[in-house]
C-alpha positions as CSV (number, residue, x, y, z in Angstrom):
1,M,0.2,-0.2,-0.1
2,T,1.3,3.4,-0.6
3,T,0.7,5.6,1.7
4,T,2.7,8.5,1.2
5,P,2.3,11.9,-1.0
6,D,4.7,12.2,-4.0
7,Q,6.4,15.7,-4.5
8,H,4.4,18.1,-5.2
9,P,4.4,19.3,-9.1
10,D,6.2,22.2,-9.4
11,E,3.9,25.6,-10.5
12,A,5.3,25.1,-13.8
13,T,3.4,21.3,-14.6
14,L,0.2,22.6,-12.8
15,D,0.0,25.9,-15.4
16,F,0.3,23.1,-18.3
17,L,-2.5,21.3,-16.8
18,R,-4.5,24.4,-15.9
19,S,-4.4,25.3,-19.4
20,A,-4.5,21.6,-21.1
21,F,-8.1,21.4,-19.9
22,V,-10.9,24.4,-20.5
23,P,-12.2,25.7,-17.5
24,E,-16.0,25.6,-19.2
25,W,-15.7,21.5,-19.8
26,R,-14.1,20.7,-15.8
27,E,-15.7,19.2,-13.2
28,P,-15.3,20.3,-10.4
29,A,-12.1,19.8,-8.0
30,L,-12.5,17.6,-5.2
31,G,-10.3,19.4,-2.6
32,Y,-8.0,18.0,-0.3
33,E,-10.8,16.4,2.5
34,G,-12.5,15.1,-0.9
35,V,-9.3,13.4,-2.2
36,A,-8.2,12.3,1.2
37,R,-11.7,10.7,2.1
38,W,-11.1,8.7,-1.4
39,E,-7.5,7.5,-0.8
40,A,-8.4,6.5,3.0
41,E,-11.7,4.7,1.5
42,N,-9.5,2.8,-1.3
43,R,-6.2,2.4,1.3
44,V,-4.0,4.3,-1.3
45,T,-1.9,7.7,-2.0
46,L,-2.7,8.5,-6.0
47,P,0.5,9.3,-7.8
48,E,1.5,12.9,-8.4
49,P,0.8,15.1,-10.4
50,Y,-2.5,13.2,-11.0
51,R,-3.5,13.9,-7.1
52,T,-2.8,17.5,-6.8
53,F,-5.3,17.9,-10.5
54,V,-8.2,16.4,-9.3
55,T,-7.7,18.0,-5.8
56,E,-7.1,21.6,-7.0
57,I,-7.6,21.6,-10.8
58,S,-10.7,19.2,-11.6
59,N,-12.1,16.2,-11.3
60,G,-12.4,15.3,-14.8
61,C,-13.1,16.9,-17.9
62,S,-15.6,15.9,-20.7
63,L,-13.4,17.6,-23.0
64,G,-10.3,16.1,-22.9
65,P,-8.2,12.2,-23.0
66,A,-9.6,9.6,-23.5
67,E,-11.5,10.2,-26.9
68,D,-14.9,8.7,-25.7
69,G,-16.1,11.3,-23.3
70,G,-12.8,13.0,-21.5
71,L,-11.1,12.1,-18.7
72,Q,-13.1,10.4,-16.2
73,P,-13.8,12.1,-12.7
74,L,-12.2,9.8,-10.3
75,G,-13.3,6.2,-9.2
76,W,-15.7,6.4,-12.2
77,L,-15.8,3.7,-14.6
78,P,-16.6,4.4,-18.8
79,A,-20.1,3.0,-19.7
80,S,-18.2,0.0,-21.5
81,W,-16.0,-1.3,-18.6
82,P,-16.7,-5.0,-18.1
83,D,-17.8,-5.8,-15.0
84,L,-15.0,-8.0,-13.1
85,G,-15.5,-6.6,-10.3
86,P,-14.5,-4.5,-7.6
87,R,-11.7,-2.5,-8.3
88,Q,-8.6,-2.5,-6.0
89,P,-6.7,0.4,-6.5
90,A,-4.4,-0.1,-3.6
91,D,-3.3,-4.1,-4.7
92,P,-0.8,-4.0,-6.7
93,F,-0.9,-3.5,-10.2
94,P,0.0,-7.4,-11.3
95,L,2.1,-7.0,-14.7
96,E,5.9,-5.9,-15.2
97,A,6.0,-5.6,-19.3
98,A,3.2,-5.4,-21.8
99,W,1.1,-8.6,-21.7
100,P,-1.1,-9.3,-25.3
101,W,-2.9,-12.4,-24.1
102,E,-4.5,-12.8,-27.7
103,D,-1.2,-13.9,-28.5
104,D,-0.5,-16.0,-25.6
105,E,-1.6,-19.7,-26.1
106,T,-1.4,-20.7,-22.4
107,V,-4.4,-18.1,-21.7
108,D,-7.8,-19.2,-21.2
109,P,-10.4,-16.2,-21.8
110,D,-11.3,-16.5,-18.4
111,D,-7.8,-16.4,-17.1
112,P,-8.0,-14.5,-13.9
113,R,-4.6,-12.5,-14.4
114,I,-6.7,-10.9,-17.3
115,D,-9.5,-9.9,-14.6
116,A,-6.8,-8.3,-12.2
117,V,-5.0,-6.3,-14.6
118,F,-8.9,-4.7,-15.2
119,T,-9.5,-4.5,-11.0
120,R,-6.2,-4.1,-9.6
121,G,-3.5,-1.1,-8.9
122,S,-5.2,1.5,-11.1
123,V,-7.6,4.3,-11.3
124,V,-9.3,4.2,-14.8
125,L,-9.0,7.7,-16.9
126,G,-11.4,6.7,-19.6
127,S,-12.0,5.1,-22.3
128,E,-10.2,5.3,-25.9
129,D,-13.0,3.5,-28.1
130,S,-15.4,1.1,-25.8
131,Q,-12.8,-1.2,-26.0
132,S,-9.7,0.5,-25.0
133,F,-8.6,1.8,-21.5
134,W,-6.7,4.2,-20.6
135,L,-5.1,3.5,-16.7
136,L,-3.1,5.2,-14.3
137,L,-1.5,3.3,-12.3
138,T,-1.5,3.8,-8.7
139,A,0.0,0.8,-6.9
140,G,3.0,-1.6,-7.7
141,S,6.6,-1.2,-9.6
142,H,4.8,0.9,-12.2
143,R,3.3,3.7,-10.0
144,G,2.4,6.7,-11.4
145,E,2.6,5.3,-15.3
146,V,-0.1,5.4,-18.3
147,W,-1.2,2.0,-19.0
148,M,-3.9,0.8,-21.9
149,V,-6.0,-2.2,-21.1
150,S,-8.3,-3.8,-23.7
151,D,-9.8,-7.2,-24.6
152,V,-6.8,-8.2,-26.2
153,G,-3.9,-7.2,-23.9
154,A,-2.3,-4.5,-21.7
155,S,0.7,-2.5,-22.1
156,P,2.5,0.7,-20.7
157,V,1.6,3.7,-23.1
158,P,3.6,4.8,-25.6
159,G,5.9,1.9,-25.1
160,A,8.6,0.0,-22.8
161,E,8.9,3.9,-21.2
162,A,5.7,4.6,-20.1
163,W,4.0,8.3,-19.8
164,G,3.2,9.9,-16.5
165,F,-0.3,11.6,-16.7
166,A,1.3,14.9,-17.4
167,E,3.3,13.7,-20.5
168,W,-0.4,11.8,-21.4
169,V,-1.8,15.0,-21.5
170,Q,0.8,17.0,-23.3
171,R,0.5,14.6,-25.8
172,W,-3.2,14.6,-26.1
173,H,-2.5,18.6,-26.1
174,S,-0.3,18.7,-28.9
175,G,-3.0,16.9,-31.6
176,E,-0.2,13.7,-31.7
177,S,-0.5,10.5,-32.4
178,W,-0.7,8.2,-28.7
179,W,1.7,6.1,-30.6
180,T,4.5,8.0,-32.4
């Protein structure tokens, strides 16, 4: 369980995050008490700068990453999210590297490891195409990284050197492709 907050983001990062999300489309920030309550209920401390973003700037934004509905409010799930049981953001994310399970002949479609990828060690940032989901890892060795998970596998974004929340927003805001 991660209970110690990361270093507070610098003002330049916060200024960028404020500018990336149009105020008219932002959901109200949760404030320190709201975030602390969510963290206590879920036994995890959110990684920075996402923690400060939902505390001070916005708890989700309908105009922004991801493409299907924007940035989800903390703890919310896209309508197309598979029902695989309760979310466990404090449990370590189970992967150390990308896992394309559709290509793994040893994997059964009901493999519990797949469910664990969807339910453990992350918050859902949003949906890309109603079948692919952006996760911010909240626990485990890759805490603070953005990963994509879908019905065919999971991988850090954009590859072995995964982005954090600010880099993910930067890529969206720049209009560049996620994978170049």
